[in-house]
C-alpha positions as CSV (number, residue, x, y, z in Angstrom):
1,Q,108.1,92.0,103.8
2,D,108.1,88.2,103.5
3,N,106.6,86.3,106.4
4,G,107.2,82.9,104.8
5,T,103.7,82.8,103.2
6,T,102.9,86.3,102.0
7,N,105.3,88.6,100.1
8,L,104.3,92.3,100.1
9,R,106.1,95.0,98.1
10,G,105.4,98.7,97.6
11,V,105.5,99.6,93.9
12,Q,105.8,103.2,92.7
13,P,103.3,104.3,91.5
14,N,101.2,101.2,91.4
15,G,100.3,100.3,94.9
16,T,101.2,97.4,97.0
17,N,101.5,94.0,95.4
18,K,100.9,90.6,97.0
19,D,102.5,87.7,95.1
20,T,100.5,84.8,96.6
21,E,97.7,85.6,94.1
22,M,99.5,88.3,92.1
23,G,97.1,90.8,93.5
24,S,97.2,94.5,94.5
25,P,95.2,94.8,97.8
26,F,96.1,98.5,98.1
27,G,96.3,101.5,95.8
28,G,99.4,103.5,94.8
29,D,101.8,105.0,95.4
30,G,103.1,102.1,97.2
31,G,105.6,102.7,100.1
32,D,106.6,100.3,102.9
33,A,104.4,97.2,103.6
34,A,104.3,94.6,106.3
35,A,102.3,91.5,107.2
36,D,101.7,89.7,110.5
37,P,104.1,86.8,110.8
38,A,101.2,84.7,112.2
39,D,98.7,85.6,109.5
40,G,99.7,86.8,106.1
41,C,96.3,88.3,105.4
42,R,96.8,90.9,108.2
43,Q,98.6,93.6,106.3
44,V,99.6,97.2,106.6
45,Q,100.5,99.4,103.6
46,E,101.8,102.9,103.3
47,Y,100.9,105.6,100.8
48,T,102.9,108.8,100.7
49,G,103.1,111.2,103.6
50,L,102.7,108.5,106.3
51,A,99.1,107.6,105.0
52,M,98.6,104.0,106.1
53,S,95.9,101.4,105.5
54,V,95.4,98.1,107.3
55,T,93.5,95.0,106.6
56,E,92.9,91.7,108.3
57,N,91.6,89.7,105.3
58,C,94.0,90.6,102.4
59,A,91.7,93.6,101.6
60,Q,89.2,91.3,99.9
61,N,85.7,92.7,99.6
62,P,82.9,90.1,99.7
63,G,79.6,90.4,97.9
64,A,78.3,93.0,95.5
65,V,80.1,96.4,95.3
66,T,77.0,98.3,96.4
67,T,76.7,96.2,99.6
68,D,80.4,95.8,100.6
69,T,81.5,96.6,104.1
70,A,84.9,98.0,104.7
71,T,87.7,95.5,104.8
72,S,90.6,98.1,105.1
73,W,90.9,101.2,107.2
74,R,93.0,104.3,106.8
75,V,95.0,104.6,110.0
76,G,98.1,106.7,109.5
77,P,98.9,109.2,112.2
78,A,98.4,112.9,111.5
79,D,101.9,114.1,111.4
80,P,102.9,117.7,110.2
81,L,106.2,116.8,108.6
82,P,106.5,113.2,107.3
83,R,109.0,112.3,104.5
84,F,107.4,111.4,101.1
85,I,107.9,107.8,102.0
86,A,107.9,108.0,105.8
87,P,109.2,105.1,108.0
88,F,107.2,102.8,110.1
89,D,107.9,99.4,111.7
90,I,106.2,96.6,113.6
91,D,107.8,95.4,116.8
92,R,109.9,92.3,115.8
93,S,108.8,90.5,119.1
94,D,105.2,91.7,119.4
95,A,103.1,92.4,116.3
96,S,100.7,94.4,118.4
97,K,103.2,97.2,118.9
98,W,103.9,99.6,116.0
99,I,106.1,102.7,115.5
100,A,105.9,105.4,112.9
101,A,107.5,108.8,112.6
102,G,107.6,112.2,110.9
103,Q,108.3,115.2,113.1
104,Y,106.8,113.1,115.9
105,V,107.4,109.6,117.0
106,W,104.1,107.7,117.1
107,T,103.4,104.4,118.8
108,Q,100.3,102.3,119.0
109,G,99.5,99.0,120.8
110,N,96.4,97.7,118.9
111,G,98.5,96.1,116.1
112,F,96.3,95.1,113.1
113,K,93.2,95.8,115.1
114,I,93.8,99.5,114.7
115,R,90.9,101.3,113.0
116,S,91.5,105.0,113.4
117,R,94.5,107.4,113.4
118,S,93.3,108.6,116.8
119,E,94.6,105.4,118.3
120,W,98.2,106.5,117.9
121,A,100.1,108.1,120.8
122,K,102.4,111.0,120.2
123,S,105.4,109.7,122.0
124,F,108.2,112.2,121.2
125,D,108.9,115.3,119.3
126,L,112.0,115.1,117.2
127,G,112.0,118.9,116.9
128,A,110.8,121.6,114.6
129,G,112.0,121.1,111.0
130,H,113.2,117.5,111.8
131,S,111.7,114.5,109.9
132,A,112.2,110.8,110.5
133,T,114.2,108.8,108.0
134,A,114.4,105.4,109.7
135,V,112.7,103.6,112.5
136,A,113.0,100.2,114.2
137,M,111.4,98.6,117.2
138,D,112.0,95.3,119.2
139,K,110.7,94.3,122.7
140,G,109.1,97.7,123.0
141,V,112.4,99.5,122.4
142,G,112.3,102.0,119.5
143,Y,115.0,103.9,117.6
144,V,114.3,106.8,115.2
145,G,116.8,108.5,112.9
146,W,116.0,111.9,111.5
147,C,117.3,114.7,109.3
148,G,116.5,118.4,109.3
149,P,117.4,120.4,107.4
150,C,117.5,117.5,105.0
151,N,119.1,119.4,102.0
152,N,122.9,119.9,101.8
153,S,122.8,123.4,103.1
154,G,122.9,123.2,106.9
155,F,122.3,119.5,106.8
156,A,121.8,117.9,110.2
157,R,120.8,114.5,111.5
158,G,120.2,112.8,114.8
159,L,118.8,109.8,116.6
160,A,116.2,109.3,119.4
161,T,115.4,106.2,121.4
162,N,113.5,105.0,124.5
163,A,116.1,102.3,125.3
164,S,116.7,103.9,128.6
165,G,113.1,103.8,129.6
166,S,111.8,107.2,128.2
167,W,112.2,108.8,124.9
168,Q,115.2,111.1,124.5
169,A,117.7,112.3,122.0
170,V,120.9,110.3,121.7
171,T,124.4,112.1,121.6
172,L,126.0,110.2,118.6
173,P,129.7,109.4,118.8
174,A,132.1,111.6,116.8
175,S,132.9,108.6,114.6
176,V,129.3,108.7,113.1
177,P,129.5,110.7,109.9
178,N,127.2,113.6,109.3
179,R,125.1,111.6,106.8
180,Y,121.5,110.6,106.2
181,I,120.5,107.7,108.6
182,G,119.0,105.3,106.0
183,G,118.3,102.4,108.4
184,V,118.3,101.1,111.9
185,G,118.9,97.6,113.1
186,I,118.3,96.3,116.7
187,D,120.4,93.5,118.3
188,P,117.8,90.7,119.0
189,S,119.7,89.6,122.1
190,N,119.9,93.1,123.6
191,P,117.6,95.9,122.3
192,K,119.9,98.5,123.9
193,H,122.4,97.8,121.1
194,A,121.5,99.2,117.7
195,F,123.2,99.6,114.4
196,L,122.9,102.5,112.0
197,A,123.1,102.4,108.3
198,M,124.4,105.7,107.0
199,N,123.9,106.7,103.4
200,G,126.9,107.9,101.5
201,F,124.7,111.0,100.6
202,R,123.7,113.9,102.6
203,R,120.3,113.4,101.0
204,R,119.0,110.6,98.9
205,F,119.2,112.5,95.7
206,T,122.4,114.6,96.0
207,D,125.9,113.6,96.2
208,G,128.0,114.0,99.3
209,P,131.7,113.1,100.0
210,G,132.6,110.0,101.9
211,A,132.1,106.2,101.8
212,A,129.2,104.7,99.9
213,V,128.0,102.7,103.0
214,W,128.8,103.2,106.7
215,L,127.6,100.9,109.5
216,E,127.9,102.2,113.1
217,R,127.0,100.4,116.3
218,V,125.3,102.5,119.0
219,D,125.4,101.0,122.4
220,R,122.9,102.6,124.9
221,T,124.8,101.1,127.8
222,T,127.7,103.5,127.2
223,V,126.3,106.3,125.0
């Protein structure tokens, strides 16, 4: 994520890199990362399996190693079925609201002040055997795409949202192909409008028929 000052990137298997000082404030494997638009030293990084760490000072430790106090905290929610690199997002309109997902949709409202995994709320169950593939949140409205089973045999995918006020599964239009949901975008002018990016693969690593990229609009005012 680039907030205009700090650029963070997850690097497999070498942690999360920060290019303002060419440093690596977190260890590997590096997954998704994000920074507070108002303060680039407030950062969150993901390891595998939805393990997340947060810092408010670029993870810099002052003083001698033997007397250091913690400047980063492990805060990922305890989910039973996260993807290897599981999705999370920071609300695009309010950095104090976060969303993450594995089998469950997790939300928290303490932003970069979070210090413990116990601060996450279990907001929705995507269902046994289902695992989130993409999340997005804006103005408190979240969307979560999932697959399960995620292999070719019996492959299924779906979407959940709280755009109508409470979390629920979405009945996708027939025009949406049975493909892995690789990304979700929310209309900044109306969070009830979302766009799904569908991979041209049934799974990230195995070929499936169909177009390479598919973009589908989901309108919660009609769906």
